C-alpha positions as CSV (number, residue, x, y, z in Angstrom):
1,M,-6.0,-2.9,-1.8
2,R,-5.8,-6.4,-0.8
3,L,-2.4,-7.6,-1.6
4,G,0.4,-9.7,-0.2
5,G,3.6,-9.1,1.6
6,P,5.3,-10.4,4.7
7,P,3.2,-11.2,7.7
8,C,2.3,-8.7,10.5
9,C,5.5,-8.7,12.6
10,C,7.8,-8.1,9.7
11,C,5.5,-5.4,8.4
12,F,5.6,-3.5,11.6
13,T,9.4,-3.6,11.7
14,Q,10.0,-2.5,8.1
15,L,7.3,0.2,7.9
16,Q,8.2,1.7,11.3
17,L,11.9,2.0,10.4
18,A,11.0,3.6,7.1
19,A,8.7,6.1,8.7
20,A,11.2,6.9,11.4
21,S,14.0,7.6,9.0
22,R,11.8,10.1,7.1
23,L,10.6,11.9,10.2
24,C,14.2,12.1,11.6
25,L,13.2,10.7,15.0
26,P,15.8,10.2,17.6
27,P,17.1,6.6,17.9
28,A,15.1,4.5,20.3
29,R,16.8,2.8,23.2
30,A,17.4,-0.9,22.6
31,A,14.7,-3.0,24.2
32,N,15.7,-5.7,26.7
33,T,14.6,-8.7,24.7
34,T,15.7,-11.1,27.4
35,S,13.0,-9.9,29.9
36,E,10.0,-12.0,30.3
37,P,7.5,-9.4,28.9
38,A,9.6,-8.9,25.8
39,A,10.0,-12.6,25.3
40,R,6.2,-13.1,25.6
41,L,5.5,-10.2,23.2
42,R,7.8,-11.8,20.6
43,A,6.1,-15.2,21.1
44,V,2.7,-13.6,20.6
45,L,3.9,-11.8,17.4
46,E,5.3,-15.0,16.1
47,Q,2.0,-16.8,16.8
48,V,0.1,-14.1,15.0
49,D,2.5,-14.3,12.0
50,D,2.1,-18.0,11.9
51,E,-1.7,-17.9,11.9
52,L,-1.8,-15.2,9.2
53,R,0.6,-17.2,7.1
54,K,-1.7,-20.2,7.4
55,G,-4.7,-18.0,6.5
56,N,-6.3,-18.3,9.9
57,D,-7.4,-14.7,10.2
58,E,-9.9,-15.3,13.1
59,A,-7.3,-17.1,15.2
60,A,-4.7,-14.3,14.5
61,L,-7.2,-11.6,15.6
62,S,-8.2,-13.6,18.7
63,L,-4.5,-13.8,19.7
64,V,-4.1,-10.1,19.3
65,R,-7.2,-9.2,21.3
66,G,-6.4,-11.8,24.0
67,S,-2.9,-10.3,24.6
68,L,-4.2,-6.8,25.2
69,G,-3.7,-5.5,28.7
70,E,-1.4,-8.4,29.7
71,A,2.3,-8.1,30.5
72,G,4.2,-8.6,27.3
73,G,1.0,-8.3,25.2
74,L,0.3,-6.0,22.3
75,R,-0.5,-2.4,23.1
76,C,-2.8,0.3,21.6
77,F,-4.6,-2.1,19.2
78,G,-8.1,-0.5,18.8
79,A,-7.1,2.3,21.1
80,G,-7.8,5.0,18.6
81,R,-11.1,6.8,18.5
82,Q,-12.7,8.4,15.4
83,V,-14.0,12.0,15.5
84,P,-17.7,12.0,15.0
85,Q,-18.5,12.6,11.4
86,R,-20.0,16.0,10.6
87,L,-20.6,17.9,7.4
88,Y,-19.1,21.4,7.5
89,K,-20.0,24.3,5.3
90,L,-17.3,26.2,3.4
91,D,-18.1,29.4,5.3
92,E,-17.6,27.6,8.7
93,L,-14.2,26.4,7.6
94,K,-13.1,29.8,6.4
95,L,-14.4,31.4,9.6
96,N,-12.1,29.1,11.6
97,G,-9.1,30.0,9.5
98,I,-8.9,26.5,7.9
99,D,-7.3,26.3,4.4
100,T,-9.6,24.0,2.5
101,S,-7.0,23.3,-0.1
102,S,-5.1,21.3,2.5
103,F,-7.9,18.7,2.3
104,L,-7.1,17.9,-1.3
105,S,-5.0,14.9,-2.2
106,P,-1.4,15.9,-2.8
107,E,-0.4,15.9,-6.4
108,D,2.7,13.9,-7.4
109,R,4.0,14.5,-10.9
110,T,6.8,12.0,-10.6
111,L,5.3,9.3,-12.6
112,G,3.9,11.7,-15.1
113,S,7.4,13.1,-15.8
114,I,8.8,9.6,-16.0
115,E,6.1,8.5,-18.4
116,R,6.8,11.5,-20.7
117,N,10.5,10.8,-20.7
118,F,9.9,7.1,-21.4
119,Q,7.6,8.0,-24.4
120,I,10.4,10.2,-25.8
121,V,13.0,7.5,-25.3
122,A,10.7,4.9,-26.9
123,L,10.0,7.2,-29.9
124,L,13.7,7.9,-30.4
125,G,14.4,4.2,-30.0
126,G,11.9,3.3,-32.6
127,L,13.4,5.8,-35.1
128,S,16.9,4.4,-34.4
129,V,15.7,0.8,-35.0
130,S,14.0,1.9,-38.2
131,A,17.2,3.6,-39.4
132,A,19.5,0.8,-38.3
133,F,17.6,-2.0,-40.0
134,E,16.6,0.2,-42.9
135,L,12.9,-0.5,-42.5
136,S,10.5,0.5,-45.3
137,Q,7.5,2.7,-44.6
138,L,5.3,-0.4,-44.8
139,Q,7.4,-2.3,-42.3
140,A,7.5,0.7,-39.9
141,L,3.7,1.0,-40.2
142,F,3.3,-2.7,-39.3
143,L,5.7,-2.2,-36.3
144,F,3.6,0.8,-35.1
145,V,0.3,-1.0,-35.5
146,G,1.8,-4.0,-33.6
147,L,2.8,-1.8,-30.7
148,L,-0.5,-0.1,-30.7
149,F,-2.3,-3.5,-30.6
150,V,-0.2,-4.5,-27.6
151,W,-0.9,-1.2,-25.8
152,S,-4.7,-1.7,-26.5
153,V,-4.7,-5.2,-25.1
154,D,-3.0,-4.0,-21.9
155,L,-5.4,-1.1,-21.5
156,I,-8.6,-3.2,-22.1
157,Y,-7.7,-6.7,-20.9
158,L,-5.2,-5.9,-18.1
159,N,-6.7,-2.5,-17.2
160,G,-3.3,-0.8,-17.9
161,G,-1.5,-3.3,-15.6
162,A,1.6,-3.6,-17.8
163,R,1.9,0.1,-18.2
164,N,1.6,0.7,-14.4
165,L,4.1,-2.0,-13.8
166,V,6.7,-0.3,-16.0
167,L,6.1,3.2,-14.6
168,D,6.0,2.1,-11.0
169,T,9.2,0.1,-11.4
170,L,10.9,3.0,-13.0
171,G,9.5,5.4,-10.4
172,H,10.9,3.3,-7.5
173,S,14.3,2.9,-9.3
174,L,14.8,6.5,-10.4
175,S,13.0,8.6,-7.7
176,Q,13.9,8.2,-4.0
177,K,11.1,10.7,-3.3
178,Y,8.5,8.6,-5.0
179,H,9.8,5.4,-3.3
180,N,9.7,7.1,0.2
181,R,6.2,8.5,-0.5
182,V,4.8,5.1,-1.3
183,I,6.3,3.6,1.9
184,E,4.9,6.4,4.1
185,H,1.5,6.1,2.4
186,E,1.3,2.4,3.2
187,A,2.7,2.9,6.7
188,G,-0.2,5.3,7.3
189,H,-2.8,2.7,6.2
190,F,-1.0,0.2,8.4
191,L,-0.8,2.4,11.5
192,I,-4.3,3.9,11.4
193,A,-5.9,0.5,10.8
194,Y,-4.1,-1.0,13.8
195,L,-5.1,1.9,16.1
196,L,-8.7,1.5,15.0
197,G,-8.8,-2.2,15.8
198,V,-8.4,-3.5,12.2
199,L,-5.6,-6.0,12.1
200,P,-3.2,-5.3,9.2
201,K,-2.5,-8.6,7.4
202,E,0.1,-8.0,4.7
203,Y,1.4,-5.4,2.3
204,T,3.3,-4.8,-0.9
205,I,5.2,-1.6,-1.9
206,T,5.9,-2.1,-5.6
207,S,3.8,-3.4,-8.5
208,L,6.7,-5.8,-9.3
209,E,6.5,-7.3,-5.8
210,T,2.8,-7.7,-6.2
211,L,3.2,-9.4,-9.6
212,K,5.7,-11.9,-8.0
213,K,3.4,-12.7,-5.1
214,K,0.0,-12.6,-6.7
215,G,0.9,-13.4,-10.3
216,S,-1.5,-10.8,-11.7
217,L,-1.2,-7.4,-13.3
218,N,-4.7,-6.5,-12.4
219,V,-3.9,-6.0,-8.7
220,Q,-2.3,-2.9,-7.3
221,A,0.2,-2.7,-4.5
222,G,-1.1,-1.8,-1.0
223,T,-2.0,-3.0,2.4
224,A,-4.5,-5.9,3.2
225,F,-6.4,-6.3,6.4
226,V,-8.1,-9.0,8.4
227,D,-11.6,-8.0,7.4
228,F,-13.8,-11.1,7.9
229,E,-16.0,-9.3,10.4
230,F,-16.7,-6.5,7.9
231,V,-17.5,-9.1,5.1
232,E,-19.8,-11.0,7.4
233,E,-21.8,-7.9,8.3
234,V,-21.9,-6.8,4.6
235,N,-23.3,-10.2,3.7
236,S,-25.9,-10.0,6.4
237,G,-27.0,-6.5,5.2
238,K,-26.4,-4.9,8.6
239,L,-23.4,-2.7,9.5
240,S,-22.8,-2.0,13.2
241,A,-20.9,0.9,14.6
242,K,-18.1,-1.5,15.5
243,V,-17.3,-2.1,11.8
244,R,-15.6,1.1,10.6
245,V,-16.2,1.3,6.9
246,S,-14.2,4.5,6.5
247,T,-11.1,2.6,7.7
248,F,-10.8,0.9,4.4
C-alpha cells in the first residue's frame, strides 16, 4: 500500500482528529504554541514534511531520529515493542478463555450491498434506455456485449480498478460507517508504524484521491512508509531483527 497523500505533519493532524472523534475522547487542552519547545517541534515537523515532499526519505528519517529525546523533539517514535512471536495451539487458546473468532478479520458488507443495489439500478436503467429509444433485440444485444467487453477489459487489464473506484466512491458518499472505518484502518497503520520506528510517509483514503494523485487505477488507497532500510536489506538477502517485516 504505497500511495500518496499529504506529508507527515498533515497526516498526523487529520488522522488523529478522525480517530479521536470516533473514540469520543475528551477535548485536549490547547497547546502553548508560543513556547520554545512547541516552536521547535513545529519547525522539526515542517523540515520533515519538506524532505518527504522532496523525496529525501533518508534525510527525513534522520531528522526524526535526531530530534528524539530533545526538548521540543518528537516523542515515542520507535518506542513500541513487539511481543515475541509464538505459535499457539487451539487448545491453549481455549484453555485461557480466548475466543478465537476475534482473530478473524471483521466482515464489512457495506460495499457488497452497494454493489448489488448498483447492479439493480444499472439493469433497470438499461431496460429504461431500451424502451425509451425503442431499441431492437439486436441493438440491445450489441449494447449488452459492449458493456460486457468494457467490464472484461477492466477486470483483466486494470485488475478491476474501475469497478473498485466506482464502489469505493459510492461507499464513501453513501455510508458514513464505511468512510469512518477506512479512516480508522489507515490511522491504525499510521500509528503502529510510527510506534515501531517506521516513519509514515503519506496516505490516501479514497480510490478517487489515489487516482488523482497517482494517475492509475491499479493502485489501492492506503498508507506508505519510509522503507528504504527494508528494501536495502531485502536486496542484500539478509534481514536483521531491526527491520520488522510484519509491520508492513
